[in-house]
Backbone bond lengths (Angstrom), bond angles and torsions (degrees), N, CA, C in turn:
res aa  C-N    CA-C-N  psi(-1)  N-CA   C-N-CA  omega(-1)  CA-C   N-CA-C  phi
1 M - - - 1.462 - - 1.530 109.14 -
2 R 1.313 117.94 137.58 1.446 121.81 178.49 1.522 110.04 -72.94
3 N 1.350 116.83 150.02 1.454 120.88 -178.81 1.516 112.17 -76.16
4 D 1.325 116.83 -37.52 1.463 120.39 -178.50 1.523 110.11 -78.78
5 P 1.351 117.11 132.42 1.460 118.33 178.84 1.519 111.68 -70.92
6 G 1.271 115.98 152.05 1.453 120.38 173.12 1.517 108.86 -82.83
7 S 1.319 116.32 -142.43 1.457 120.51 179.21 1.518 108.97 -150.89
8 L 1.327 115.09 161.71 1.462 121.40 178.65 1.520 108.98 -132.60
9 T 1.320 115.92 126.95 1.460 121.08 172.88 1.517 108.35 -121.12
10 I 1.322 115.14 121.24 1.460 121.57 177.22 1.521 107.90 -90.92
11 I 1.324 116.64 124.55 1.459 120.19 179.87 1.517 109.98 -125.76
12 G 1.328 115.81 164.00 1.457 121.70 176.47 1.508 110.53 -117.22
13 T 1.308 115.91 144.99 1.469 120.29 179.96 1.516 111.95 -88.33
14 G 1.343 117.23 -8.43 1.450 118.78 -168.75 1.518 109.23 75.54
15 I 1.312 116.57 -173.16 1.460 120.87 -177.94 1.521 111.51 -84.26
16 R 1.302 118.30 -28.87 1.464 121.34 173.86 1.514 109.41 -136.06
17 A 1.302 116.49 165.85 1.461 121.67 -171.48 1.527 112.28 -56.78
18 Q 1.332 117.18 -33.66 1.462 120.76 -178.11 1.526 112.53 -66.51
19 H 1.340 117.40 -13.45 1.463 121.22 -179.00 1.525 113.35 -84.07
20 L 1.308 118.53 -10.77 1.465 120.32 -178.94 1.525 109.05 -62.15
21 T 1.332 116.71 122.92 1.458 120.36 -174.96 1.529 111.23 -77.76
22 P 1.343 117.54 156.16 1.467 119.74 175.24 1.523 111.96 -57.27
23 E 1.344 117.77 -34.80 1.457 121.84 178.65 1.527 110.81 -63.62
24 A 1.339 115.95 -44.69 1.459 119.63 179.71 1.522 111.33 -67.87
25 L 1.326 116.95 -40.84 1.466 120.44 179.39 1.526 111.09 -63.18
26 A 1.319 116.65 -39.48 1.464 120.07 177.95 1.525 111.00 -63.46
27 E 1.336 116.78 -37.65 1.455 120.30 179.14 1.524 111.14 -67.66
28 I 1.334 116.67 -39.31 1.465 120.26 176.79 1.523 110.52 -59.72
29 R 1.322 116.48 -45.54 1.460 120.54 -177.37 1.518 112.33 -68.09
30 A 1.330 117.19 -28.58 1.458 120.46 -179.17 1.527 113.00 -85.45
31 A 1.314 116.98 -14.72 1.465 121.05 -174.15 1.521 112.07 -74.39
32 D 1.322 115.02 152.05 1.460 120.56 171.77 1.528 110.45 -77.60
33 E 1.337 115.56 -33.85 1.461 120.74 179.90 1.528 109.52 -139.58
34 L 1.327 115.34 144.69 1.453 122.78 174.88 1.524 108.68 -119.99
35 L 1.312 116.46 120.52 1.457 122.56 173.73 1.516 106.89 -113.89
36 Y 1.328 117.42 139.33 1.455 118.27 -172.29 1.523 111.97 -145.76
37 L 1.343 114.05 155.17 1.453 122.34 173.48 1.521 107.03 -133.00
38 A 1.316 116.80 115.25 1.454 122.23 -175.38 1.519 110.46 -120.06
39 A 1.327 115.89 147.15 1.460 120.79 -178.22 1.522 112.96 -85.80
40 E 1.326 117.45 -18.60 1.462 121.54 -176.60 1.529 110.51 -125.86
41 P 1.330 117.68 142.07 1.476 120.61 -179.20 1.520 113.83 -57.67
42 H 1.341 117.24 -38.95 1.464 118.59 -177.27 1.527 110.78 -67.49
43 L 1.342 116.95 -34.91 1.453 120.42 177.72 1.529 110.26 -69.42
44 A 1.324 116.36 -40.08 1.462 120.48 177.40 1.526 110.36 -60.99
45 A 1.330 116.58 -43.32 1.462 120.43 -179.61 1.532 110.94 -64.03
46 W 1.320 116.02 -40.65 1.457 120.41 -179.61 1.521 111.38 -66.11
47 L 1.335 116.81 -43.95 1.459 120.34 178.19 1.532 110.59 -63.50
48 G 1.328 115.70 -40.18 1.456 119.57 178.75 1.511 113.06 -62.43
49 A 1.340 116.00 -28.36 1.463 120.19 -179.47 1.527 112.72 -86.05
50 L 1.326 117.20 -10.82 1.459 120.16 -176.52 1.522 113.31 -76.89
51 H 1.326 116.44 -23.21 1.464 118.94 -172.02 1.523 110.13 -140.79
52 E 1.317 115.76 140.85 1.471 120.92 -178.71 1.523 111.49 -63.64
53 H 1.339 116.29 -33.86 1.463 120.98 -179.08 1.527 109.03 -114.08
54 A 1.320 114.98 69.49 1.467 121.70 -179.69 1.526 109.12 -113.05
55 A 1.333 115.47 141.46 1.461 119.86 179.13 1.517 109.71 -147.11
56 S 1.326 115.19 140.72 1.459 120.82 179.79 1.524 110.76 -82.49
57 L 1.340 115.04 148.63 1.462 122.33 174.30 1.525 111.77 -96.10
58 Q 1.319 116.79 1.32 1.459 121.41 -173.51 1.526 112.87 -60.11
59 H 1.322 117.19 -31.82 1.468 119.98 -175.07 1.533 112.75 -67.24
60 H 1.318 117.37 -11.35 1.469 119.16 177.66 1.527 112.23 -74.61
61 Y 1.320 116.81 -16.05 1.462 119.85 173.94 1.529 108.94 -78.91
62 A 1.324 115.86 141.62 1.462 120.88 176.09 1.518 108.73 -148.93
63 A 1.311 116.35 141.47 1.465 121.45 -177.85 1.523 110.26 -57.15
64 G 1.335 115.50 128.00 1.450 121.13 176.65 1.518 115.19 84.12
65 L 1.331 117.92 -7.57 1.457 120.98 -178.73 1.527 109.91 -80.03
66 D 1.327 115.96 135.54 1.454 120.23 177.64 1.527 109.52 -59.60
67 R 1.324 116.47 136.96 1.456 119.81 -177.10 1.526 112.70 -61.72
68 A 1.324 117.57 -29.50 1.465 119.88 179.46 1.526 111.00 -60.66
69 A 1.335 117.36 -38.60 1.463 121.14 178.22 1.525 110.92 -68.43
70 T 1.328 115.97 -38.60 1.462 120.35 177.50 1.519 110.70 -62.46
71 Y 1.322 116.10 -46.92 1.463 120.25 -178.37 1.530 111.52 -64.20
72 E 1.321 116.87 -39.29 1.464 120.36 178.61 1.529 110.14 -61.75
73 A 1.311 117.48 -41.55 1.465 120.66 178.99 1.529 110.94 -63.46
74 M 1.329 117.07 -38.66 1.464 120.64 178.79 1.524 111.58 -66.98
75 V 1.321 116.28 -41.33 1.460 120.42 178.70 1.526 110.24 -58.58
76 E 1.320 116.60 -47.87 1.455 119.91 -179.87 1.534 111.62 -66.05
77 A 1.318 116.91 -33.94 1.469 120.03 -179.35 1.524 111.64 -65.09
78 V 1.337 117.72 -38.73 1.464 119.51 -178.64 1.525 111.76 -82.45
79 L 1.343 117.87 -24.48 1.458 120.17 -178.28 1.530 113.65 -84.63
80 Q 1.324 117.21 -32.26 1.459 118.78 -173.65 1.532 113.21 -58.74
81 P 1.330 119.76 -46.89 1.473 117.47 177.94 1.521 113.10 -64.63
82 A 1.334 117.75 -30.49 1.462 120.17 176.56 1.530 110.38 -67.34
83 R 1.332 116.31 -38.24 1.472 120.27 176.28 1.529 111.01 -61.63
84 E 1.318 116.02 -28.34 1.466 121.62 -178.67 1.526 112.40 -88.31
85 G 1.345 115.74 7.76 1.450 119.92 174.46 1.509 115.45 93.68
86 R 1.330 117.51 14.38 1.456 120.29 -177.08 1.522 110.66 -100.44
87 R 1.316 115.89 151.74 1.464 123.26 176.10 1.528 107.34 -87.04
88 V 1.323 116.49 114.86 1.464 121.46 -172.11 1.527 110.25 -112.45
89 A 1.315 115.61 133.69 1.461 122.24 169.07 1.526 107.07 -110.91
90 A 1.313 116.63 126.24 1.464 121.59 178.08 1.518 108.08 -116.75
91 A 1.319 116.32 116.08 1.464 122.05 -173.91 1.521 110.44 -105.91
92 F 1.336 115.24 130.23 1.457 121.44 177.46 1.521 109.59 -123.09
93 Y 1.316 114.49 150.94 1.466 122.42 -178.86 1.525 110.41 -62.24
94 G 1.331 116.82 138.58 1.456 121.31 178.33 1.512 111.52 73.95
95 H 1.328 116.27 -142.96 1.466 121.37 174.16 1.520 107.74 -86.68
96 P 1.325 118.39 129.37 1.466 119.56 -172.90 1.527 114.15 -71.64
97 G 1.337 116.92 -9.90 1.452 119.62 179.00 1.508 114.32 -105.16
98 V 1.328 117.26 4.31 1.465 121.65 -175.72 1.528 109.02 -113.44
99 F 1.334 116.60 109.86 1.468 123.03 -178.32 1.530 111.36 57.50
100 V 1.327 116.58 39.29 1.463 121.82 176.37 1.527 107.16 -127.81
101 T 1.298 116.43 85.63 1.468 121.71 -176.37 1.526 113.07 -58.14
102 P 1.337 120.28 -46.02 1.472 118.90 -176.26 1.522 114.13 -65.04
103 S 1.332 118.41 -25.94 1.463 118.99 179.74 1.527 110.60 -66.59
104 H 1.324 117.03 -45.99 1.465 120.29 179.49 1.530 111.04 -67.25
105 A 1.324 116.35 -39.74 1.463 119.90 179.66 1.531 110.81 -64.55
106 A 1.322 116.75 -40.03 1.467 120.29 179.71 1.521 111.29 -65.74
107 L 1.333 117.40 -40.52 1.462 120.47 178.56 1.525 111.06 -63.59
108 A 1.328 115.93 -42.93 1.463 119.74 -179.92 1.524 111.33 -64.27
109 R 1.328 116.59 -42.27 1.456 119.84 -179.17 1.527 110.99 -69.76
110 A 1.336 115.96 -37.55 1.467 119.34 177.20 1.526 110.54 -61.62
111 A 1.328 116.87 -43.19 1.467 120.42 178.97 1.519 110.88 -61.84
112 A 1.335 116.86 -41.17 1.463 121.06 -179.90 1.525 111.78 -65.18
113 E 1.338 116.27 -28.79 1.464 120.61 -178.20 1.529 112.88 -95.89
114 G 1.333 116.73 1.66 1.449 120.01 179.22 1.518 114.75 77.20
115 I 1.317 117.16 21.63 1.462 121.98 178.55 1.528 108.78 -92.97
116 P 1.326 119.24 123.02 1.462 120.81 177.24 1.532 110.42 -57.67
117 A 1.323 116.38 128.59 1.468 119.98 -176.61 1.521 109.92 -150.50
118 R 1.323 115.69 149.05 1.461 121.07 178.91 1.518 109.31 -154.81
119 M 1.326 115.00 166.78 1.463 121.52 176.51 1.524 108.75 -124.52
120 L 1.333 116.19 135.82 1.459 121.76 175.97 1.527 109.40 -102.32
121 P 1.329 118.56 141.19 1.463 120.95 -179.41 1.526 112.04 -73.47
122 A 1.336 115.05 161.13 1.464 120.74 -179.53 1.528 109.77 -155.19
123 V 1.315 115.78 171.90 1.463 122.07 176.74 1.523 108.91 -71.92
124 S 1.332 116.04 131.36 1.462 121.34 179.70 1.521 110.83 -107.83
125 A 1.329 116.13 170.20 1.460 120.58 174.91 1.525 110.74 -61.88
126 E 1.331 116.78 -32.56 1.458 119.82 178.21 1.527 111.23 -64.98
127 D 1.325 117.15 -39.99 1.463 120.61 176.55 1.526 110.72 -58.97
128 C 1.337 115.76 -44.31 1.465 120.44 178.73 1.523 110.87 -64.98
129 L 1.334 116.18 -39.69 1.466 121.18 -179.53 1.522 110.81 -59.90
130 F 1.327 116.92 -48.10 1.463 119.69 -179.78 1.525 111.01 -59.02
131 A 1.341 116.67 -40.41 1.459 120.76 -179.17 1.529 111.79 -71.61
132 D 1.338 117.06 -45.65 1.460 121.18 -175.11 1.526 112.75 -69.73
133 L 1.331 117.30 -35.79 1.458 120.91 -175.83 1.523 112.94 -99.81
134 G 1.311 116.90 -1.58 1.457 119.85 177.93 1.519 113.24 67.39
135 I 1.305 116.85 35.03 1.471 121.47 -178.49 1.525 109.69 -98.07
136 D 1.331 115.52 128.28 1.458 121.85 173.46 1.523 107.08 -107.25
137 P 1.340 118.43 106.96 1.465 119.80 -176.20 1.517 113.20 -64.52
138 G 1.344 116.80 -14.14 1.451 120.00 178.73 1.522 113.70 -77.74
139 R 1.319 117.54 -13.22 1.472 119.46 -176.37 1.516 112.18 -79.72
140 T 1.312 117.55 -47.84 1.468 120.68 -176.86 1.523 112.55 -115.91
141 G 1.332 116.59 -10.38 1.454 120.56 -168.66 1.512 109.18 90.82
142 C 1.307 116.55 165.80 1.464 120.97 -177.02 1.510 109.21 -149.53
143 Q 1.330 116.37 130.09 1.451 122.28 173.65 1.526 108.24 -111.73
144 S 1.309 116.33 137.96 1.463 121.26 -173.74 1.516 109.67 -134.54
145 Y 1.342 116.60 125.88 1.454 121.22 -177.33 1.523 111.03 -140.42
146 D 1.316 115.89 146.91 1.451 120.15 162.14 1.532 107.03 -63.54
147 A 1.319 117.89 134.97 1.462 120.90 -174.52 1.525 112.50 -61.06
148 S 1.325 117.07 -37.87 1.468 119.91 178.53 1.529 110.70 -65.18
149 H 1.317 116.52 -40.81 1.462 120.65 176.96 1.530 110.07 -62.07
150 F 1.319 115.74 -43.04 1.459 120.27 -178.52 1.531 111.29 -61.54
151 V 1.319 116.62 -44.51 1.458 120.80 -179.10 1.525 110.83 -68.64
152 G 1.323 116.59 -41.78 1.457 120.13 -175.61 1.510 114.94 -76.86
153 R 1.340 116.80 -33.63 1.456 120.29 -173.51 1.529 113.54 -103.01
154 R 1.321 117.42 -21.53 1.469 122.30 -178.54 1.542 111.08 50.06
155 P 1.335 118.23 61.62 1.463 120.40 179.65 1.529 111.42 -65.06
156 R 1.312 116.09 158.16 1.466 120.61 177.88 1.519 109.00 -62.80
157 L 1.318 116.59 131.20 1.457 121.40 -172.43 1.522 110.91 -113.11
158 D 1.322 116.09 135.62 1.461 122.72 172.58 1.519 107.37 -99.84
159 T 1.322 116.62 102.63 1.468 119.89 -176.63 1.524 112.66 -74.42
160 G 1.336 117.46 -4.09 1.460 120.35 174.05 1.513 112.45 -88.77
161 A 1.335 117.25 -2.95 1.460 122.49 179.82 1.526 110.36 -108.15
162 V 1.331 116.40 161.63 1.461 121.07 169.98 1.528 107.98 -70.66
163 V 1.334 116.66 135.89 1.456 121.43 177.90 1.529 108.50 -117.14
164 L 1.330 116.16 126.78 1.458 122.38 178.28 1.518 108.57 -110.78
165 L 1.324 116.66 128.97 1.464 122.21 -179.69 1.529 108.73 -122.95
166 W 1.315 115.43 118.57 1.457 122.12 -171.42 1.527 111.28 -99.94
167 Q 1.316 114.79 154.75 1.470 122.87 176.25 1.528 111.35 56.49
168 I 1.325 115.24 49.04 1.469 120.08 -176.34 1.521 112.55 -73.57
169 S 1.314 118.48 -13.67 1.471 120.16 -179.11 1.522 112.80 -79.99
170 V 1.334 117.31 -12.50 1.475 120.17 -174.79 1.534 111.32 -129.99
171 V 1.322 117.29 39.28 1.464 120.77 -179.80 1.533 109.91 -60.14
172 G 1.325 116.69 124.36 1.450 121.57 177.87 1.511 115.48 75.74
173 E 1.323 117.50 6.32 1.470 121.54 -175.02 1.519 110.88 -102.96
174 R 1.330 117.49 130.17 1.449 122.21 -179.41 1.524 113.18 -107.44
175 R 1.331 117.39 -7.87 1.460 118.93 -179.15 1.523 110.76 -73.74
176 A 1.330 115.52 157.59 1.455 120.58 -173.58 1.524 113.05 -72.59
177 V 1.320 117.62 -41.44 1.464 120.82 -175.61 1.523 108.17 -131.54
178 V 1.309 116.48 116.08 1.457 120.74 -178.87 1.516 109.64 -142.53
179 A 1.326 115.69 161.05 1.452 120.84 170.98 1.521 108.36 -79.53
180 P 1.336 118.43 154.74 1.461 120.32 176.47 1.527 111.18 -51.03
181 S 1.322 115.88 136.99 1.459 121.73 -174.07 1.522 111.73 -97.61
182 R 1.336 116.83 114.15 1.468 119.68 176.24 1.521 110.74 -71.06
183 D 1.320 117.33 -32.36 1.459 119.38 175.70 1.527 110.20 -62.69
184 G 1.323 115.59 -39.24 1.462 119.50 178.03 1.512 111.95 -65.56
185 L 1.326 116.63 -40.83 1.467 119.92 177.46 1.528 110.93 -64.57
186 A 1.317 116.80 -36.72 1.464 120.46 177.53 1.527 110.72 -64.77
187 S 1.340 117.04 -41.28 1.457 121.13 178.50 1.528 110.92 -65.40
188 L 1.322 116.23 -40.16 1.459 120.50 178.29 1.522 110.76 -64.65
189 T 1.329 116.28 -43.38 1.463 120.68 179.41 1.527 110.40 -62.50
190 E 1.306 116.31 -42.80 1.472 120.59 178.77 1.526 110.94 -58.89
191 A 1.334 116.17 -42.34 1.465 119.92 179.64 1.525 111.20 -65.95
192 L 1.318 117.01 -38.89 1.468 119.93 -179.37 1.521 111.87 -72.10
193 L 1.334 117.42 -31.24 1.462 120.43 179.50 1.530 112.23 -68.39
194 E 1.314 117.79 -9.76 1.459 120.48 172.26 1.528 111.08 -72.22
195 H 1.344 116.06 -14.54 1.462 120.78 -174.97 1.530 114.12 -125.00
196 Y 1.339 117.01 -24.20 1.457 120.55 -173.39 1.524 110.39 -125.99
197 A 1.320 115.60 154.62 1.458 121.12 176.00 1.525 110.30 -69.77
198 P 1.336 117.94 151.06 1.477 120.46 -180.00 1.522 113.72 -56.52
199 G 1.323 116.99 -30.96 1.456 119.85 -178.99 1.514 114.64 -88.11
200 H 1.327 117.84 3.19 1.470 121.06 179.44 1.530 108.94 -59.68
201 V 1.315 116.53 127.64 1.465 121.05 -175.21 1.521 110.31 -84.18
202 V 1.321 115.67 123.95 1.459 122.62 179.11 1.529 108.74 -116.92
203 T 1.316 116.37 168.57 1.466 121.19 -178.13 1.523 110.46 -125.44
204 V 1.320 115.91 127.47 1.464 121.53 169.87 1.525 106.39 -91.89
205 Y 1.319 115.61 122.01 1.470 121.09 -171.47 1.527 110.79 -125.63
206 E 1.328 114.68 142.73 1.465 120.59 171.19 1.512 108.77 -143.95
207 A 1.333 116.40 123.16 1.459 120.93 178.38 1.523 110.18 -65.09
208 S 1.326 115.93 146.11 1.460 119.76 179.60 1.522 110.99 -85.32
209 P 1.335 117.72 131.57 1.468 120.46 175.32 1.524 112.70 -83.33
210 Y 1.330 116.43 0.26 1.463 121.21 -176.09 1.521 110.74 -115.96
211 A 1.333 116.86 133.78 1.459 121.30 -179.95 1.523 112.02 -66.31
212 V 1.341 117.29 -24.99 1.464 121.22 -175.82 1.529 112.67 -95.36
213 A 1.312 117.86 1.91 1.466 120.99 -178.24 1.523 110.15 -126.76
214 G 1.316 115.41 148.31 1.452 120.00 179.72 1.509 111.98 -85.37
215 P 1.334 116.63 173.40 1.459 120.93 179.59 1.520 111.40 -75.97
216 V 1.318 116.06 166.38 1.464 121.72 170.56 1.522 107.07 -85.48
217 V 1.319 116.73 122.69 1.465 122.33 178.37 1.525 107.16 -134.93
218 E 1.330 116.53 105.54 1.463 121.26 -177.12 1.527 109.03 -124.35
219 R 1.334 115.97 119.49 1.458 120.98 -178.60 1.527 110.19 -102.74
220 L 1.311 116.59 136.68 1.460 121.38 -177.45 1.521 109.41 -155.80
221 A 1.325 115.23 162.22 1.454 120.43 175.55 1.522 109.22 -70.61
222 L 1.316 116.12 143.89 1.465 120.90 -178.95 1.523 111.61 -54.03
223 R 1.321 117.38 -39.21 1.470 120.42 -178.13 1.525 112.88 -60.47
224 D 1.338 117.09 -23.76 1.468 121.32 -176.50 1.522 113.37 -90.39
225 L 1.315 117.96 -2.58 1.463 120.17 -175.55 1.529 113.55 -59.76
226 P 1.346 120.93 -41.30 1.469 119.03 -177.32 1.520 114.41 -60.65
227 Q 1.336 117.66 -25.23 1.465 120.80 -179.47 1.525 112.69 -94.76
228 H 1.315 116.67 -0.98 1.464 120.03 -175.46 1.524 110.63 -82.93
229 D 1.320 116.68 142.15 1.460 121.41 175.62 1.523 109.24 -82.83
230 V 1.310 117.03 120.30 1.458 121.03 179.86 1.518 109.43 -119.27
231 S 1.318 116.06 148.98 1.461 121.37 179.40 1.527 109.46 -88.32
232 P 1.331 117.42 166.24 1.466 119.80 179.46 1.525 114.38 -60.64
233 L 1.332 117.95 -23.12 1.467 120.86 -177.37 1.523 112.92 -103.27
234 A 1.328 117.48 12.69 1.465 120.88 -175.64 1.522 111.94 -73.02
235 T 1.320 114.42 145.68 1.464 123.65 176.30 1.527 108.08 -124.08
236 L 1.317 116.99 143.82 1.459 121.14 177.74 1.524 109.23 -101.52
237 V 1.324 115.56 128.87 1.446 122.38 177.11 1.519 108.73 -110.50
238 V 1.327 116.71 119.16 1.467 121.91 -179.64 1.525 107.15 -110.03
239 P 1.341 117.15 110.62 1.469 119.07 -179.08 1.530 111.07 -73.21
240 P 1.328 117.09 165.30 1.457 119.07 178.12 1.524 111.71 -56.70
241 A 1.323 115.65 143.65 1.462 120.36 175.28 1.534 108.01 -73.62
242 T 1.320 116.41 133.67 1.462 120.26 -177.11 1.506 112.99 -91.53
243 S 1.350 116.62 -12.82 1.465 118.45 -177.00 1.532 110.82 -134.09
244 G 1.355 115.18 31.51 1.464 118.55 177.57 1.516 111.65 76.50
245 T 1.310 115.18 -172.22 1.462 119.61 178.96 1.508 110.31 -80.37
246 R 1.335 114.90 163.01 1.451 119.04 -175.72 1.536 111.48 -73.38
């Protein structure tokens, strides 16, 4: 093992390949190793072709495995080459600091070990959401929660603001790979019905990873959410209530 520490730069790919910033691309090209986690096969293939020493982190996921174990394995995977004196770029889908537990954990551990580390900003799903749905968070305000956190903690809600609920397909689920949970959607709906009328129209949204395809935008009554088919990357958008709480 080399005595001098390497470095770690956490970067984001954005939602589609065209979102990769010149700053992030320059870091990839300068790195000794590129480790990446991509949500789409075409993005994974493209990242793999960008660097001679590129490797996916996807294999750390396993059916039924607690996500905490998966994240720990990813943290060690990106840190080990840096400990050996190599310049590492670790690329995550979207913004690397938004709903990416291993990126924050790796930065904290790198700092504790004296390894130079930083995170570069990127386009997130929220950025795409504001653009695709025409939402200006400055008009009414915006509250944003992980759906499991929202159900479990019941934070104080401003029904006059836009509410964004992330990872709605895995409410209450800690395993690494699961099918969308209808029980979780039912729990989320129950929590929202404490504040909104059953007929309040909400939007299930998913940003498109393809430049030639539009986003998923599905509007439905809140009461119908438990029966709705949602993808693993779906987000729920709850617009302001126009007539107060139910």
